[in-house]
N, C-alpha and C positions, 0 to 999 in steps of 0.2 A: 201418624207413626205415635210405637202403641209405650205406653208406661209397665212397665217391669214391680209390682207393686212386692217384690220377695226377696224381703231383707238382703241386700250383701254382704259376703265377711271380709271386713275391716281385716285391713293386712296393715303392719309396722313399717313404717320402713327400712327396719330389721331387717326382717323374709322378704321386702324390694330387692333390696343388697345384696340380700342370700341367693333370691334366685338369679337378678342381673349373674352374680358372682356365676353360681353352678351352670346359666346357661354361654359368660364366655370364657367357662373353661370346656367343655360340650364344642364348643365352633372352633376356639386352639386346636383341640384335640384331632377331631373334622378337617380343617388347614394342614393340621401337621402330617397327619394321613395322607394329605389329596396330593399333597408335594409330594412325602416319600413315591408312591407309587406313580407321581407322576417323573423324577428323578430320571437323564438319560442312562445312568447307571444300571438303577434298575426297569425298565421299559429294555435297556438290549439280554438282561437278563431273564427276565422275562419270553424275548420271542427265542433264545436259543433257547429253554424248555422249550419253547411248543414242534419249535422244529424234529427236537432229538428225539419227541412224543413222535414225530411221525416218519419218521425211521429205525424208535425201539418201540418194539413193546411194553408193559408195564414188568414184564423180568427182566428185559435187558435186554431179547434177547431181537434180535434183527432181523425186519417184517422185512424178508425177502421177496413176496410177495408183490409189495406197495414197490421195492426199489425195484423189482423187474419189468413193473408199467410204466412208474417214471421213468427206466432207462428204454422204454422200447420205443416208448412214444417222443421223448429225444431225440435219438435214431430217427425216425419218422420227419422230425421235420428236418433233421441235419438234414433228410434225402431227402426232401423234396427243393429245398433252397438250395439242394446242389445240381435239381433236376431244371430248379427255375435259372439257376444259374444258364444251363449250358445250352439249353434253350437258345434265349438268350443271347448268349455268342453262340449262335450256332449264323447271326444274321446279320 
């Protein structure tokens, strides 16, 4: 074990208490922020904003190209499911 010969800055009990109080305040603020982020209402609001961002651009215009692609994919899946149903019902 090495010994450090540098003098340590002596802190008064008042300084230590002030440091503890400041740390408590930062911790409380962090906990409050986390609770706010995790609140179901706020989580739902963020999800709605993300969904809107997928449909609308920054100017508020519809992203028609993306909507057409999603609609085409949905129709393709429905078509495949109907084809499978038809093939299965033939047997």
